[in-house]
ZAMARGU-4260 file (C-alpha; in steps of 0.2 Angstrom, whole numbers, plus 5000, padded with zeros to 4 digits):
<rodrens>
0) 4885/5185/5038 | 4873/5199/5042 | 4879/5215/5050 | 4869/5212/5066 | 4876/5194/5068
5) 4894/5200/5066 | 4892/5213/5079 | 4883/5201/5091 | 4897/5188/5089 | 4910/5202/5092
10) 4902/5208/5108 | 4900/5190/5115 | 4917/5185/5110 | 4925/5200/5117 | 4916/5201/5134
15) 4917/5182/5137 | 4936/5183/5135 | 4938/5198/5146 | 4927/5191/5160 | 4935/5174/5159
20) 4952/5183/5161 | 4944/5193/5176 | 4938/5177/5185 | 4955/5169/5181 | 4963/5182/5192
25) 4952/5178/5207 | 4955/5159/5203 | 4974/5161/5202 | 4976/5170/5219 | 4963/5158/5227
30) 4973/5143/5222 | 4989/5152/5226 | 4983/5154/5244 | 4975/5136/5245 | 4957/5142/5245
35) 4945/5130/5238 | 4936/5136/5222 | 4919/5127/5220 | 4915/5132/5202 | 4924/5141/5188
40) 4912/5145/5174 | 4911/5154/5157 | 4893/5160/5155 | 4880/5158/5168 | 4871/5141/5170
45) 4854/5143/5179 | 4846/5126/5180 | 4859/5117/5169 | 4876/5118/5161 | 4881/5115/5142
50) 4896/5106/5148 | 4905/5103/5164 | 4920/5093/5170 | 4928/5089/5187 | 4942/5078/5194
55) 4934/5064/5204 | 4945/5050/5212 | 4960/5056/5202 | 4950/5055/5185 | 4944/5070/5175
60) 4925/5067/5171 | 4914/5076/5159 | 4895/5079/5158 | 4885/5087/5144 | 4868/5096/5146
65) 4867/5091/5164 | 4856/5099/5178 | 4864/5108/5193 | 4865/5101/5210 | 4869/5083/5206
70) 4881/5070/5215 | 4896/5080/5209 | 4894/5093/5223 | 4900/5081/5236 | 4917/5081/5229
75) 4929/5095/5234 | 4938/5098/5218 | 4934/5113/5206 | 4920/5110/5194 | 4924/5119/5177
80) 4910/5122/5165 | 4901/5132/5152 | 4884/5139/5155 | 4871/5143/5142 | 4867/5161/5146
85) 4881/5172/5138 | 4881/5186/5150 | 4898/5184/5158 | 4905/5170/5170 | 4909/5167/5188
90) 4921/5160/5200 | 4913/5153/5216 | 4925/5153/5230 | 4921/5143/5245 | 4917/5153/5261
95) 4914/5169/5252 | 4898/5179/5253 | 4893/5186/5236 | 4879/5188/5225 | 4876/5169/5224
100) 4880/5164/5242 | 4872/5171/5258 | 4877/5169/5277 | 4865/5154/5279 | 4873/5145/5264
105) 4890/5144/5273 | 4894/5129/5285 | 4892/5134/5303 | 4910/5129/5307 | 4923/5139/5296
110) 4935/5128/5287 | 4954/5131/5284 | 4951/5130/5265 | 4938/5144/5265 | 4940/5162/5260
115) 4933/5168/5276 | 4947/5160/5286 | 4961/5167/5276 | 4972/5182/5282 | 4965/5199/5277
120) 4980/5202/5265 | 4977/5185/5256 | 4958/5189/5254 | 4963/5206/5247 | 4974/5199/5233
125) 4960/5186/5229 | 4948/5200/5227 | 4960/5212/5218 | 4966/5198/5206 | 4952/5200/5194
130) 4955/5219/5192 | 4974/5216/5191 | 4972/5203/5177 | 4961/5215/5167 | 4974/5228/5168
135) 4988/5216/5163 | 4978/5210/5149 | 4976/5228/5143 | 4995/5230/5143 | 4997/5214/5133
140) 4984/5218/5120 | 4990/5236/5118 | 5008/5230/5117 | 5003/5217/5103 | 4993/5230/5094
145) 5007/5243/5094 | 5020/5229/5089 | 5009/5223/5075 | 5001/5238/5068 | 5011/5253/5076
150) 5001/5269/5078 | 4998/5284/5068 | 4989/5300/5072 | 4988/5318/5067 | 4996/5330/5080
155) 4986/5346/5083 | 5001/5356/5078 | 5001/5348/5061 | 4983/5352/5057 | 4989/5366/5047
160) 4972/5372/5041 | 4965/5372/5059 | 4948/5366/5064 | 4931/5367/5055 | 4918/5371/5068
165) 4899/5366/5070 | 4885/5377/5077 | 4890/5373/5095 | 4908/5376/5094 | 4904/5392/5085
170) 4893/5398/5098 | 4906/5394/5111 | 4918/5406/5102 | 4928/5395/5091 | 4930/5399/5072
175) 4935/5390/5056 | 4953/5389/5054 | 4957/5390/5073 | 4972/5380/5078 | 4969/5375/5096
180) 4986/5376/5106 | 4981/5371/5123 | 4967/5367/5135 | 4968/5374/5153 | 4986/5377/5150
185) 4990/5359/5144 | 4997/5358/5126 | 4986/5348/5114 | 4993/5333/5105 | 4981/5322/5096
190) 4969/5331/5085 | 4956/5317/5085 | 4954/5319/5104 | 4952/5338/5105 | 4933/5337/5110
195) 4934/5323/5122 | 4949/5330/5130 | 4939/5346/5134 | 4925/5336/5141 | 4936/5325/5152
200) 4945/5339/5160 | 4929/5350/5161 | 4939/5363/5152 | 4938/5382/5157 | 4949/5390/5144
205) 4957/5386/5127 | 4971/5395/5119 | 4970/5396/5100 | 4980/5403/5085 | 4968/5413/5074
210) 4975/5424/5059 | 4992/5425/5067 | 4986/5431/5084 | 4985/5420/5100 | 4968/5421/5108
215) 4960/5415/5124 | 4943/5407/5124 | 4933/5405/5140 | 4923/5390/5141 | 4907/5392/5150
220) 4903/5376/5161 | 4885/5377/5155 | 4890/5370/5138 | 4897/5354/5146 | 4881/5343/5143
225) 4880/5349/5125 | 4898/5345/5122 | 4895/5328/5128 | 4881/5325/5116 | 4886/5335/5101
230) 4899/5326/5090 | 4909/5334/5077 | 4913/5350/5087 | 4931/5351/5079 | 4931/5343/5062
235) 4948/5343/5053 | 4949/5357/5040 | 4956/5352/5023 | 4956/5358/5005 | 4942/5355/4993
240) 4952/5345/4979 | 4943/5335/4966 | 4948/5317/4965 | 4935/5312/4952 | 4919/5317/4943
245) 4908/5302/4942 | 4898/5298/4926 | 4882/5300/4936 | 4887/5317/4942 | 4876/5333/4940
250) 4892/5341/4933 | 4899/5327/4922 | 4898/5338/4907 | 4907/5353/4915 | 4926/5356/4913
255) 4930/5350/4931 | 4945/5339/4931 | 4954/5328/4944 | 4966/5338/4954 | 4956/5354/4953
260) 4957/5364/4969 | 4942/5376/4973 | 4949/5393/4979 | 4933/5403/4979 | 4914/5402/4976
265) 4905/5416/4967 | 4921/5427/4970 | 4921/5424/4989 | 4938/5417/4994 | 4936/5399/5002
270) 4945/5383/5000 | 4941/5372/5015 | 4929/5358/5012 | 4917/5362/5026 | 4916/5381/5022
275) 4912/5376/5003 | 4899/5364/5009 | 4890/5377/5019 | 4890/5389/5005 | 4883/5376/4992
280) 4869/5373/5004 | 4864/5391/5001 | 4862/5387/4982 | 4852/5371/4982 | 4845/5367/4965
285) 4855/5382/4958 | 4872/5387/4950 | 4888/5394/4957 | 4904/5400/4949 | 4919/5391/4956
290) 4937/5398/4955 | 4949/5383/4953 | 4967/5381/4954 | 4973/5370/4940 | 4991/5366/4936
295) 4996/5382/4944 | 4984/5393/4934 | 4967/5400/4940 | 4951/5396/4930 | 4933/5398/4932
300) 4920/5385/4930 | 4901/5386/4931 | 4894/5372/4942 | 4877/5365/4945 | 4871/5362/4963
305) 4858/5348/4966 | 4844/5349/4978 | 4854/5341/4992 | 4867/5355/4990 | 4880/5344/4982
310) 4890/5346/4966 | 4893/5328/4963 | 4912/5325/4964 | 4923/5314/4974 | 4935/5323/4985
315) 4954/5319/4987 | 4953/5316/5006 | 4970/5307/5009 | 4976/5316/5025 | 4994/5311/5020
320) 4993/5323/5005 | 4990/5338/5016 | 4997/5334/5033 | 5012/5327/5042 | 5004/5312/5049
325) 5014/5305/5064 | 5018/5286/5062 | 5027/5276/5075 | 5033/5258/5075 | 5038/5247/5089
330) 5048/5231/5091 | 5045/5217/5104 | 5054/5227/5118 | 5048/5244/5115 | 5030/5239/5113
335) 5028/5233/5131 | 5032/5249/5140 | 5022/5258/5126 | 5007/5247/5130 | 5009/5250/5148
340) 5009/5269/5146 | 4994/5268/5134 | 4985/5257/5147 | 4989/5269/5161 | 4983/5284/5151
345) 4967/5275/5146 | 4964/5271/5164 | 4966/5289/5169 | 4954/5295/5155 | 4941/5282/5160
350) 4941/5287/5178 | 4939/5305/5173 | 4924/5300/5162 | 4916/5291/5177 | 4918/5307/5187
355) 4907/5315/5174 | 4894/5302/5175 | 4892/5304/5194 | 4891/5323/5192 | 4872/5326/5189
360) 4876/5344/5181 | 4885/5336/5166 | 4870/5325/5162 | 4883/5312/5157 | 4872/5298/5165
365) 4861/5300/5150 | 4876/5292/5139 | 4877/5276/5150 | 4874/5261/5139 | 4872/5243/5140
370) 4876/5228/5128 | 4866/5237/5114 | 4878/5253/5115 | 4893/5241/5115 | 4887/5232/5100
375) 4885/5249/5091 | 4904/5252/5094 | 4910/5237/5085 | 4912/5238/5066 | 4900/5230/5054
380) 4914/5220/5046 | 4927/5210/5055 | 4942/5220/5058 | 4955/5212/5070 | 4964/5229/5074
385) 4947/5237/5080 | 4942/5221/5089 | 4958/5220/5099 | 4958/5238/5102 | 4940/5238/5109
390) 4944/5222/5119 | 4959/5232/5127 | 4948/5247/5131 | 4934/5236/5138 | 4946/5226/5149
395) 4951/5243/5157 | 4933/5248/5159 | 4929/5231/5167 | 4944/5233/5179 | 4940/5251/5184
400) 4921/5248/5186 | 4925/5232/5197 | 4936/5242/5208 | 4923/5255/5212 | 4919/5254/5231
405) 4901/5247/5228 | 4896/5231/5238 | 4893/5217/5226 | 4908/5223/5216 | 4926/5218/5219
410) 4929/5236/5225 | 4916/5234/5239 | 4925/5218/5246 | 4942/5227/5244 | 4935/5242/5254
415) 4929/5231/5268 | 4946/5222/5268 | 4956/5238/5269 | 4945/5244/5284 | 4948/5227/5292
420) 4967/5228/5289 | 4968/5245/5296 | 4956/5243/5311 | 4959/5224/5314 | 4940/5221/5315
425) 4932/5210/5303 | 4914/5214/5297 | 4901/5201/5302 | 4894/5189/5289 | 4876/5197/5292
430) 4883/5214/5288 | 4892/5208/5272 | 4876/5199/5266 | 4866/5215/5269 | 4879/5226/5260
435) 4879/5213/5246 | 4860/5215/5244 | 4862/5234/5243 | 4875/5233/5230 | 4865/5222/5219
440) 4850/5234/5220 | 4862/5248/5215 | 4869/5238/5200 | 4852/5233/5195 | 4847/5251/5195
445) 4862/5255/5184 | 4857/5242/5172 | 4840/5248/5171 | 4847/5266/5167 | 4859/5259/5154
450) 4845/5249/5145 | 4833/5263/5146 | 4846/5275/5138 | 4849/5262/5124 | 4830/5259/5121
455) 4827/5278/5121 | 4842/5280/5108 | 4834/5268/5096 | 4819/5279/5095 | 4826/5297/5097
460) 4840/5303/5085
</rodrens>
């Protein structure tokens, strides 16, 4: 199976599952409050459906590749089906104005089984059900992931060689070997999230340990857009230790041996991989003298540097050989609260990220992506751990996005319901129809932005 096909299958499978769960939340509360659900579909079905079924006169009947709007519509039971357009799904609730149903599509006389005749608190739960189910699903997925694979990460305090900086972080005042202790007074924990933590919090100050001294580095907000779009600000610094000298290496005839640790280049002390790589770039196509530590003794070796600035060795990059990697395992009971905690933290982080997107100064809107961007996130080879981890993340994203107070989203309906519950006044059907139209225009504009960013990303690197 090709890489592209694997990614496409993962995207469709994950999003279909998440949207099905979301719509199931609406469906469950609608049924709980005896509200009629006309249709419950996986995928959209313009013109026709691949398969649909419905209980008619007490018997479950099926149709395959049938056109929409047939004689089944006269029966009040729910029609379940699968459409042919794999862009989500829907739950059509009777008596509700949404993106598919306008004021003129509703019966003149409201019926007791319709959404619009139910008490506001019941309508609130019907609308909130989708978001609630997405969050519950994330808790379940994270609990299963933690219970099956556990978790492991490198604490910032255990990154004993500190960070290796790129041009941006160097310009901001960070240096190779810095150990970042806190961001805006909050102690750092996970080394892998240092950069994203700074961006999410719009950090103004970092405290670092440098050569035994504690320093405060002021972070100018002007750097925030660059921080968003410049990966690798804080790479993990680790020693340059040779694991193997391949047969096709430019230095296959040198005396390099597995286990050799570089301590200096041309007499200049350095032992961190990133520092040595930068030094080798200055000697492309030339030769350097490396000081090596071998079995406790120091030896020197002349090494050839190819035109790419490489010496042609495989590095021993196993983090567990150099760092204390934190590992945690969970049983069936401990995995559930851990999954809930991880879900809450992810929700909080994603809300912060949305705040960046809606702040023009950050230029985070340029990173908004569509299905193309989502596809790039999935791995090229099938990996169940990554698949379910991304599914949990996207379930949270789907829930948070849907609760935004934008008409046409669940959050828009919820906002109007909250106003109704507080004031006792129900918005008119015409108002809801206009608001739904405005919301759809906003969503289409967001989709255009997302696809535009993706297409631009295909041509600009």
